[in-house]
N, C-alpha and C positions, 0 to 999 in steps of 0.2 A: 644579525641584520638590523640596520637602522630603521626607524619608523618609515622613512620615505621608501626604503628598499622593500619593506613589507607591502606598501601600497602598489609598487611596481610588480611585485610577485603576484598580488591579487589580480592585477590587470592581465598579466600573462596567462594565468590559469583561466580567467574569464574568457579570454580569446579562445582557448581550447574548448571550454564548455559550450560557448556559442556555436563553434564549428561542429561539435558533436551533436548538439541539438538540431542543427540544420541538416546534418548528413546522416543522422541515425547512429552516431558513434557511442562511445562508452558513457556511463553515468558520471555525474560530477564527482562523487566520492572516489571513483576509480581514477579519474584524472588528477585529483588532488594527491592521492597516494603515490601515483607515478611521479608527479612533479617533485615531491619531497624525497622520494627514494633516490632520485638522481642528484639531490642537493643535501648531502648528509650534514653539511655545516649548519643547517637551520635547526635551531633548538626547539624544544617543545613549546616555549612561549612564542617563538616566531611562528610556528605552525598554527598554533591556536589563534594568534592575532590575524594572520593572513586568512585563515578559514572564516573567522568571524566577519572580516571585512568583505570578502567576496560573497558570502551568503547574505549579508545585509544588502548588497547590491542586487543579488538575484531576487530576493524577496520583494524588493522595492519596485521591480519592473515586471509587468505582466507580459508585455510584448517583447520579443527577442531584440536586444539592442544590436546596433551596427557592429560594435566591437567592444572589447573589455574596457578600453579607455572611456568610451561613451557611457558605459554602465557605471563606472566608478566616478566619472565627472558628474553624473546626475546625483549621486550620493553626496559628492563634495559640495554641490550647490546648497545642500541642506545642512552641511556640517563645516563650519568655518575652520575648525581645527584640522579637519581632513584636507581641506583645500590648501592649507599652508604647507602640506607635505608634498604638493606638486611643486617642488623647489628646483628641479633641474640638476640635482646633485648626481654624482657619478652612477649611483645605482637606483636613483629615484625617478619618478615621472617628470616629464617636461612641464613647465609652468602652464597653468590654465589660461586660455584667452577667452575674451567675451564671446567670440563666435565659434568656440569649440563645440562639436556635437555633444549633447548630454541627454541621456534617456529620461523620459517622462515617468513620473511615479504613477503606478496603477496596480490594482489588485487582480482583476480578472481581465483577460484579453477581451477586447470590445466585441469580437465576432461571436464569442461563446456566451456572453451574458444572456441573450434572449433564450438560450437553449437550456439554461440551468433550471432545475426544478423550481416551480413558481412559489414554493414555500420559503425559499431563501431570501431573506432581507439583505439590505446593504451591510448591516452589522454582521450578519452571518457570513457573507462573502468575505469580509475582512478577517473573520476568525479562521478561514481556510488557510491563512498564512501564519497563524500564531505557532509558536514552538510547541511541539508535541511532547507530552509526558512519556514515561517508559512504563508500559504495563506488562505484568507477568501473569501467566496462568500457572497455578499450582497443579502439578501432574498427580492426579489422584491414583494413578497406577503405582506410585511410589510413596506418596505422603499426603497429608492433609494440610489445609492452610495454616493451622496452628503450629505444625512442625517447622514451618519456615519463618515464622514471625521473628524469632530470635536473631536470625541472620540478616533480616531486613527491617531493622527498627524504624527506618524512615518510611516503610511501606504503609500505604493507606488502603484498607479494604474498600471495595466498590459495592455500592448498593446493587442488588439484583444479580450479582455475579459472585457466588460464594467461594469460587476458587481463584479470584483475581486479587492482585495487589498492584497498587500504583506507586511508582518511585519517581524521584526527580529526574529530569532529563540529564543524560550523561552518566548515570550511575553505572559503575563497572560490573555489571551483573555476571559477565562471563568469567570473572575472576573469583566468583564465590563457589564454595563447595556445593551449594544447593543446585547451581546450574550445571557444574561439572558432573554431578551424580544423577542428573536427569530429574531432579525434584521440581524444577521450574522451567518454563519455556517463555521466551519473550513473545508476546502476542497482544496486539491492540485490543482494547475492550470491545470494539465493534466486531472484530473477527470472532471473539469469544461469544458474543451475543448470537451471531449467525450460526456458529457451531451448536450452541444450545438450542436454537430454533429448529435444528434438524431433528431433535428428539431421538437420537440414536440410542438403542437399548442393547443389552447383552444378547447375543444369539442372532442378531439381525445380519442381513447381507447389505452392505453399504458400499457405494462407489463414489469416490471423490474424483470427478472426471477431469478437472483441471487442477491437479494437486500441487503443481510447482514443487517447491522444496518440502511441502508437507505440513505446514503449520496447522491448518484446519484438520488434516488427516490425523495428527497426533491428538488433537482435542476430541475428535470422534472416537479414537481408540480408547481414550480415558473414559468417555461416556459409555462405551461398550464393555468396559471392565476387562478388556483383553479377550473377550469371547465373541465368536461369530466370524463373519468373513468381511474383511475390509480391504478393498482394492483401490490403490492410488494410481491414477493414470495421468499421463501428460505426453505431449508431443515433443517436448524439449528435453533432450537427454541430460544436459548439464544441470538442469534444475532437479529433475527426478533422481539423479544419481546422489544427491545430497541426503535423500530421505533415509536410506538404510542405516547410515551412521546415527542420524538423529533418533530414529526409531529404536535402535539398540540402546542408546543412552537413556531413552525414556522408558525402556522395558516393554515396548509395544512390538513384540517379536512376531505377532500374527499378521502384520500388515503385508499385503502382496503389492508388488509394483508391476505396472504394465505400460511399456513404452509404446505410444501410438505413432502411426505414420500419418502426417497431416494430409487430408484428402482421402485417406483410406481407413478412417477410423471404424467405419461400420463393419468392415471385414474382421479387424482385430477384436472388436467388441461383441461379435456375433455369439460366442459361447455364453455371454452374460445376459442375452436378451430375455426380458420378462422376469428376471430373477431378483431384482433389487428391491428391498424395502424402502431404501432411501438412495437417491442420486443427488449429489451436490454438484452444481455447476457454478464454480467461482470463476466466472468468465473473464477472458482478457478484455481490458477496458481502457478508457481514456485516463484513468487515475486522477480524475478531478477531485476525488475525495481525499487524496493523499498529498495534496500540494504542500501541507505544512511539513511533511517529511522530505518531499522531493520538489521544491519550488521551481527548479529548472524544467520540470515536466511541462509547465505552461509554454515554454519556448519550443517544445517538441511537437505539440499538438497542432494540427491543422484541420480545416474542414474535410479535406480529402481523407486524412487518417481516421478521423472520427467516423466517416461514412464506411470505411473498410471495417472498422471495429464492430459497428452495429451489424453489418452483414455477417461477420464471423460469429458474433454472439447468436444470431438467429440460426445459423448453420449448426452450431454446437447443440443448441436446444433441440433442434429437429432430430439429431441422432442420439441425444440423451433420452428423449421421451420413451422410445421402445425398450429401454433397459429396465424401466420401472415395472414392477409386478402390479397386477390389479389391486387397487386399494393402497398402493404405495405412494411415496411422496417424491416430488421433484422440487429441490430447493435451488433457486437461482439467486446469485448475488454478484454485485459489481461494486468495486470501490470507486464509484463514479456517481455524479449528481446531475447528469444531463437527462432530460426526459426521454430522449431516444433510447438510451441504454437501460432505463429503468422502467417506469410505468408503460411507456410506449412500446417497449420491446415485449412486455408481457401481454399487452392488449393484442398485439399482432400474433403472438404465439397461440393464445386462446382462440383467435379467429381461424388459425390454420389447423388447430388440433381440438376439435370438440371432445367433450368428456373429461375435461380437467376443471377442478373446482378450487378456487383460492381458499386457503385455510387461514382464517383470521387469527392474527397473533395477539396475544395478551401480555407480551413482554413490556414492562413499564417504560423503558427507554424508547425513543423514536416517535415518529408521527406517521399516520396513515398517508400513503401516497399511491393513488390508484388502488390496485389490488395488493400492494405490498407495504413495506415499512421503509422510511427514510431516517437515517442516522446522520447527524452533523456535529462538527466540533463545538459549535456554540450551544446547540440545544441539548446535546447528549454527552459532551466531553470525549467523543470518540473520533476516529477518522470518519470521513464521509462514506456512507454505504447506502445502496438500495438493495433490499432483498425481499423475496416472496416465497411462500410455501404453497405448492399446488398439489392436490390429491388426485390420483388417477381413479376413474370410475371402476 
């Protein structure tokens, strides 16, 4: 592909990403993979160059652009060398005109700025779009951190997380023997901190209520040393179906899975009522804390979608609470930084459910935020999270 053709390819994919963000379609990575699967002639350098171009355009613009050309034109206004590639060649984009639409540069959508946790400064908001490192969790069911250091000489241990290693972005971890054998799992440091805050112990009964593909479930399994009862639940079959294979690779064979029916969760969960020492609610959320990994998520979020998510989080908390045994813990977490999903959500829960006491966390990373803890990329080097630990009377 010529340099101009790469620009046009980025514009074409951006058109698909914008449409998917508007209509609730596939994620950007899926669309990029589909595009190049149908264009085998594009080499690895072409794919990398196109991907870098389009993600630069995505990161630059907080509000959803009119189309891919407007997104790329905005980037070209800042990069003369890119503007020259709008040359009208056979596979390149048409030349730019002074009156062509061009997206404005911004970090955070204007409508959501007032809703972000008031601890976030302008500099911290900018950090939400920095490129994320690659964090590993060493699986203590199979190995210790020292056993893996030889295979990851680039790895940096993380303070306060004895089983974590940080690698450069793009490291091919899934090609290593340590990953194939289940000695390590890819998991952001923030997720590891939340798993640690659960304080799961061997012999406990633990429920991961929104388990997804089971990243935190596997961390809980390691903390439990493979002993006790660990139930991973989710209402989305495609996500939960990935867990058994991951659990097998990790040596966490005692994990149970429970597929829930959305709207009928209470019936499915009735046998577990009052039995759990720990219930983790890693709730569906706006994903505002993961923009550095999914910058196009800013284009998907709307005030209406945020309102629906906040309502769903409250609903899940309400049916999670009865699962906890007296004296047990409810751990609520979201990879989101809006007040409604974090401290505001917990204030409302405590008002609805007397008898729950926040447990103060003494984990060094993070800052106090209401009854919970806020983690951010700039302050803590993690994805953005809010989490809280509540104890049942």
